[in-house]
SEVEXZA-145638 format. One record per residue: x negated, y, z of N, C-alpha, C, O in turn. Coordinates in steps of 0.1 Angstrom, whole numbers, plus 5000, padded with zeros to 4 digits. Layout:
BEGIN
XYZXYZXYZXYZ;...
END
This chain:
BEGIN
226827175338227627135319228827065323229427035313;229627015335231027005336231927115340233127125338;230927215345231727335347232027435334232927515332;230927405326231227455314232527435308233527515306;232227295306233627215300235227225307236327235302;234927225318236327265325236927365321237927365315;236327485323236427615319236827645304237827715302;236227605295236627565283237427495280237727515269;238227395285239427325289240527405287241227425277;240427485300241727575306241927675296242927715291;240527715293240827835280241527795268242627865268;241327725259241827685253243027575251243427535241;243427555263244327495267245927555262246127645270;246627555257247927655253248627655269249127555274;248827795278249727815285251027725285251327655295;251727715274253227645272253027485277254027425281;251427415276251627305285251527255298250927155301;252127355305252127365317253627345319253927315331;254827365310255827345312256127145316257127075320;255127115314255526955314255926905333255726965343;256426795332256626755347255326735356254226715352;255726745367254326805379253426665375252226665371;254426555377253426445378252126395363251126325363;253026465353251826435341251126525340250626525329;250826615347250226735342248626675346248526585355;247626725341246026735346246026815357246726915358;245326775366244926835380244726995380245227065388;243927025370243827155366245027265366245127385370;245827155360247327255353248127245368248627345373;248027125375248927095383248527205394249527265399;247427235397246927325405247627455406248427495414;247127545391248027645385249327635390249827725397;250027525388251627525387252227535403253427545407;251027505412251427505427251227625426252227695425;250227685426249627805433250827915429251128015435;251527865417252127975406253527965423253828055431;253927835421254827825427254927905442255827975447;253627885447253627925463253428085466253328135477;253428135455252728275457254328375450254628495451;255328255442256228305440257428335451258228425452;257028215460257928175471257528275483258228325491;256628275482255428385492256328525489256928585498;256528565478257428695469258428705479258328785489;259628605475260928625477260928585491261928615497;260028535499260328555511260328665521260828695532;259428725508259328895516260528985513260829095518;261628895502262728995502263728955510264629025513;263628815514264328795523264228865540265028905548;263228855540262628945559263329065551264529075554;262929135544263629285540265229305542265929395547;265629185538267329175534267929105555268929105562;266929085556267229015576267329165582268329205587;266129245580266029395585267029485580267429585586;267229455571268829585566270229535569271329595568;270129395574271329345576271529365594272629405599;270529345601270429415613270229535617270429585629;270029595606270029765613272129775607273029835612;272129705595273829745593274729705609275629775614;274029565615275029555626275029645635276029685641;273629675638273529775651274529915649275129965658;274429955635275430035630276730025633277230105641;277429925627278329895631278829865645280029895649;277729805653278429805664278429965674279029965685;277830055668278030205672279430265672280230325679;279430235657280730285648282030175659283130235662;281930075663283130005670283330075680284330125683;282030075690282030195701282930295701284030295708;282630395693283630535687285130505684285930575689;285430385675286530365673287330305683288530315684;286630245691287430165701287730335715288630325723;286930425713287530495721288730625717289430705723;288630595704289630665695290730625698291530685706;291030485692291530395700292630405713293830435713;291930375722292330435736292730555739293430575749;292430625732292830805730294530825727295430895732;294630715717295630755706296830645713298030645714;295930555715297130445723298130515734299330495735;297430615742298430685752299430735747300630715750;298830845735300130885728301530815721302630845720;300430705716301630615712302530555720303630515718;301830545732302630465742303730605748304830595751;303130695748304530815752305430825742306630845744;304930805728306330815719307330735718308530765717;306530555721307430445719308430465734309530435735;307630515743308530525760309630645754310730615757;309430735749310630815748311830785739313030825739;311030705730312830615721313330515729314530495730;312130435738312730295747313930365757315030325757;313430505767314230545775315030645769315430715778;315630695757316530725750316630865751317630925751;315230925753314931115750315531105742316631145744;315231075730315431115714316631075715316931195718;317531025715319030985718319431115722320131195715;319031135733319631225737320031375731320931445731;318431385726318431495714319731495704320531575700;319331365701321131365689321931395692322631455684;322131375707323631385712323731535712324531585705;323231615718322731765720323331795702324331865701;322531745690322831805679324331765675325031835668;324831645681325731625673327031745680328031775673;326931785692327531875703326831975699326132005709;326432055689326432205681327532275681328532235675;327532365687328932455687328932545674329932615673;328232555667328632595655327132545645326132485649;327432615631326732545623325332585623324532495621;324932735625323632765628322832665638321732615634;323432635651322932615662323032455657322532375666;323432395648323532285644321832285633321032195634;321632375625320632355616319332395623318232365619;319532485637318532495642317632385650316432365652;319132315656318632185661318232055653317431975655;318832065644318231955631316731955629316031855631;316332095624315032115618314032085631312932035630;314532125642313832085657313331915657312331855657;315031865658314531715656313631615647312831525651;314031695632313331645620312031645625311431535628;311131795627309831805629309331675641308331605640;310531685653309531635663309631465657308631395659;310531425652310831285644309431275636308731175638;309131375626307931345616306731305627306031195628;306631425636305531435644305031285652303831235654;306231235657306331105660306130965652305930855658;306330985639306030875632304430905627303530825627;304231075622303131045621301631015633300431005630;302230995650301430955656301030825655299930775655;302430725656302530615653301730555641301130445643;301630615631301230555616299730575619299030485615;299130675625298030745626297230635639296030615639;298130575648297730485656297530355650296530285653;298430315640298630185634296830175625296130085624;296730315618295630315609294430285612293630205607;294230385626292930325637292730165638291630115636;293630105641293829965646293429925634292329885634;294229925623293629835610291929855606291029775601;291929985609290230045608289429955616288629865611;289429965632288929855640288929725634287829675633;290129665630290329535625289429525612288829415612;289229595602288029635594287029585597286529485592;286529685609285229665609285029555620283829565624;285629475624285229365631285029265620284229175620;285729285610285829185601284729175592284529075585;283929315592282429335584281629335592280529365589;281929295607280529255616280529125613279729055608;282029085617281528925613280828845601279928765603;281428875589280428875573279528905580279128805585;278729015584276929025585276628935592275828855588;277128915602276428805613276728665603275728595601;277428635600277428515588276228495573275528405569;276328625570274928655561273828675569272728675562;273628685582272328705587272028535590270828505588;272728445593272428315597272228265585271628155584;272728305574272428255563271328275553270928225543;271128375562269328465556268228365564267228315560;268828365575267828275582267528135578266628075583;268328085570268427945572267527905560266727815559;267928025547267128035539265828055537265127995529;265628145547264328205553263528075556262328075553;263927995562263327855569263027755561262127675563;263927745551264027615541263127665529262727575521;262827775528262027835518260527835525259527805519;260427875537258927885544258727755545257627735540;259327625548258927495548258727395532258127285529;259427515524258627455510257727515508256827445503;257327635509256227685504255027655512253927675508;255127625521253927535530253227415525252027395523;254727315523254427215517253527225503252627155501;253927325495253327325483252027375483251227365474;251727445497250527505499249627395499248627385491;249827325507249127195515248827125505247627095503;250027095497249226955485248727025472248226965463;248927185474247927235464246227245473245227245466;246027265485244827265491244327155488243127165483;244926995488244626895487244026875474242826835472;244826905465244726875450242826985447241826935443;243027075451241627165451240627155456239527215454;240927025468239426975472239126865463238226795466;239726835453239626705448238426725435237826635430;238326875431237826925420236326895424236126895437;235526865417233626915416233727045423233527075434;234027125411233727265415235127345407235527355396;235527375421237127505422237127605418238127675419;235727685412235627805414236527885397237127995396;236227795389237227805377238127845377238527955374;238927715383240227735388240827845398241927905398;240127855404240527985417240628075410241728135411;239528135400239328245388241028265380241828365378;241028145376242828135366243728175378244528265377;243628095388244928105400245228275399246328335397;243628335401244128455408244828555394245628645396;244328515383244228585368246028575368246828665366;246228435370248028445369248828485376249828525371;248628495384249428575397249328745393250428815394;248328795391248328905384248428955374248229075370;248828825365249328865351251128875357251828975355;251728745365252928785366253328915375254528945377;252628955378253429035389253229195384253829295388;252429185378251829335371252929295351253629375344;252729175348253429215334254729135334255729185330;254829015338255628905342257028925344258028915337;256728975360257828975365258629115361259729115367;258329195356258829335349259629305339260829335337;258529235329258829215315260629125321261729165317;260429035329261928925333262829055335263729065327;262629145343263729205349264329285337265529305335;263129345330263929435313264629335307265729375303;264329205305265129125296266429115303267329155297;266529045317267629025318268629135323269729105326;268129275324268829375324269229355311270129275310;268829395302269329455291270029305283270529325273;269929185287271229085282272129075292272828975290;272329125303273329135314274529225306275729195304;273729335302274729495294274929445282276129475280;274329375271275029305261276129185263276929155254;275929115276276729015276278229085277279229025273;278329195281279629265286280629305271281829305271;279329335259280129345248280129205237280029205224;280129135245280028975237281528965229281728905218;282429025237283929005233284229075220285429075216;283129145212283529185204283229135187283429175175;282829025195282728865183284028805184284228705177;285128855192286828785193287228805180288428765177;286728855171287228875158288328765150288328645154;289128805143290628695140290228605132291128515132;288728585122288228495115287728395124287728285119;287228415139286928325147288028265156287728155161;288728305156289928235165291228145156292128185149;290828055162291827965155292827895164292427815172;294627925162295627915168296327775170296627735159;296527725176297327635180298827605188299027515197;299927715181301027745184300527885190299427945191;301727915193301828105201300628135211299828235211;300928005221299828075234298728025232297828105237;298227915227296527845228295827925213296327945202;294627945217293827995207291827875208291327835218;291527875198290427825202289327965195289427995183;288628015201287828105195286128025196285727985207;285428035183284627975180283428105178283528215172;282428065182280928165179280128115174279628045184;279428105163278128025160277228085165277228205168;276027975167274728055171274328105163273528185168;274528115150273428185139274128335144273228425144;275228385147276028485147275728545160275528675160;275728495170275428515184274228565180274028685182;273328485174271728575180271828705167271128805168;272628685156272428825146272928975156272429085156;274128915166274928975171273729055183273429175182;273228995191272229035201271229115192270929225196;270729065181269629125177269729295170268829375168;270929295167272029405164272029525172271829645169;272329445184272629545198271329575204271429665212;269829515204268729545210267429515202267429395198;266629575199265329515197264729385201264129305193;264929375216264429315222264529175224263829085230;265929165214266129035211265528985199265928875196;264629045190264628985176263528905180263128845170;262928875190261728785194262428635203261728545210;263028635202263828545209265028435199265128445187;265528365206266328265198267328195210266728155221;268728185208269428165218270228035209270728045198;270127915218270627785214271927745220272227785232;272927655209273927615218273827435220274127365210;273427405228273227255226273727195244273527255255;274427065241274626965253275327045262275526995273;275927165261276727235271275727315278275827335291;274927345274273827435276273027595266272627615255;273127675277272127785270270927775268270327715277;270427795260268927785257268627935249269227985240;267427985259266928085255265328065253264628025262;264928105243263128075242262928205232263728235224;261628265236261028385224259928435236259628395247;259628535230258428605231258728765236259528835230;258128825246257928935251257128995257256428945266;256929115251255829185258254429075257253529085266;254428995247253428895247253528755256252828655258;254528775261255028655271255628575265256228615255;255528405267256528325267257728335278257628365290;258928295270259928315279260928165277261328125267;261328115289262327995282263427995293263128075302;264327945293265728005302266627865294266827825283;267227805308268227715303269227725317269027715329;270427755309271627755320272827715313272827705301;273827685321275127715316276327775322276127865331;277427765321278827815320279827755329280227645326;280427815340280927725349282027835348281927955349;283327755348284627815350285127825364285627735371;284927935365285227995379286628005380287227935389;287428095373288528115370289128115358288228105350;290328135352290928135342290528295336290728325324;290028375344289528495341287928565345287428675345;287428405347286028445349285028295349285028185355;284228365338282628245333281828265342281928395342;281028245350280028225356278628165349278628055344;277628245351276328205343275828125355276028145367;275228035349274227915365272827885356272927815346;271427955359270327925357270027815360270027815372;269727715355268927595358267427555358266827475365;266927635350265427675344265127805340265827875333;263827835344263127925338261727925342261227905353;261227955326259727955323258928105320259228195312;257928105329257328185323255628175317254728155326;255428175306254228145300253727985304252627935307;255427905303255227785302255127695319255227575323;255027865327255127795343256327805348257027905345;256727715356258527705361258227775371257227785378;259527865371259427935384260627865395261427785392;260327905408261027845416262427855415262927935406;263027765424264527825427264727975432265528045426;264328015442264328115447264328235438265028335437;263328205431263628315420264728325410265228435406;265128185405266228165396267428235405268128315399;267728215418268728285428268528435426269528495423;267328505428267228595426267828715417268428825418;266928605403267828665386269128635390269528735396;269828545389271628525398272028655398272328725389;271928675414272028755418272128885416273128955419;270928935408270729045403271229135390271429255387;271328985382271729045370273228945365273128825363;274429015363275328935358275628895344275928985336;275528745340275228715325276728625322276828545312;277728655332279028595330280128625318280028725311;280828575318282028655305283028635311283328545318;283828785308285028805316286328835304286528945299;287128705298288128715290288928825291289628845281;289128915302290429025302289329155295289629265293;288229105292287529235282288329195267288529285258;288729075266289029095248290429095248290929115237;291529075261292829155259293429095277293328975281;293929185282294329185298295129045299295228995310;295828975287296528855289296128755284296728665278;294728775286293928645276293328585289292628645297;293528415291292828335300291828215295292128145286;290928225301289828055294290327995306290428035318;290427855297291427675301289927615298289627535306;288827645288287627575289287027605277287527645267;285627575282284227595273283227525267282627445274;282927525257281727395250280927465246281327575242;279527425244278327425239277527335231276327285234;278327305220277927185214277627235197278127335193;276627145189276127135176276527315173277427375167;275627355179275127495173276527595174276827685167;277527545186278827655186279127645198279127545205;279727805199280127805215282027805213282627895207;282427705219283927715216284827765228285327675233;285027845232286027895243287727875240288227935231;288427795249290027745250290727875254290727915266;291327935247292028075257293428055255294028005245;293728095262295328065267295928215269295328295277;297028275263297628365258298628405274299628335272;298728465284299628445291300128595296299628685303;301528585289302228695291302828725299303328635306;303328885302304028905316305328865321305428855309;306128835325307628785329307428635329308428565331;306028565328306528425329306228375313306128255313;306128415304305928365290304728315287303628365289;305028205283303628155278303128055286302227985282;303728005301303927905311304927775305305827755298;304127735312305027555307305827545321306627445322;
END
């Protein structure tokens, strides 16, 4: 009887209820959230291992290239040394003296052409040597960058592995508290299968399209939406309703979702392919020419996605805003999302110092 009631409860309970805090979740729902987080962390751990393997291969290739480059430079160094020695010992000066002592104009022209060819040859050898040394320095810097990336990947992997194992252990403890875990285990398998086959591809499609459309947002910078405070300072105001209408005109995908501006956050809620999606994020003013979008919360059918998945989406899809797409001379001084309005404080930065205080 208890098994029947448990299955009935889980089937009729809407998945969106899982978005509650874990401490407030019923035990069965808590187990599902923990299982979802565990499996998603396992997936992103695999991605980290793949990236780590690629980085190892890149470093090995760079080492081979460095060895070849050092041999090239050693050979060129001898030639460059010969050129420098010739100028230092005055050999080229002697040629110039012969040029000035030419007996007639024809002899002068012949010697001048010879001297010019020799000088150009010397300079080309020195420039080539310098270019190869620069190339070596770039390769060495690239290797150091890859080594730093490798260290960062290893740190992320260890942290994420520890998080995954802790969640797994907690989940297993909670499963043991159930009188009959069979029903929950079946739902756990269904949830992961649904996410992998339907949820993750849908998220990738949604984020991919959103990234493309965000590049076109500067189209909303029309004169009626811009209020000027003097010649150089302006405020661009985009209403929430206009923003949603803009997105829907760009792609049918956004007709089932709603974008909200509140508390300096961008909130996206909607459905796609019979899946409920929720996203919460905010903009960071990285520089006057770039606003970077950071995702703070991401949900699939009410299940919270772990930070590792959030980071994956941020890295793969750029949802930032670039004011130079409005005009090369426009810079952003600030941003706010309040009362269903997105406001950008813009400054006109003209060449030659105009507009600077």
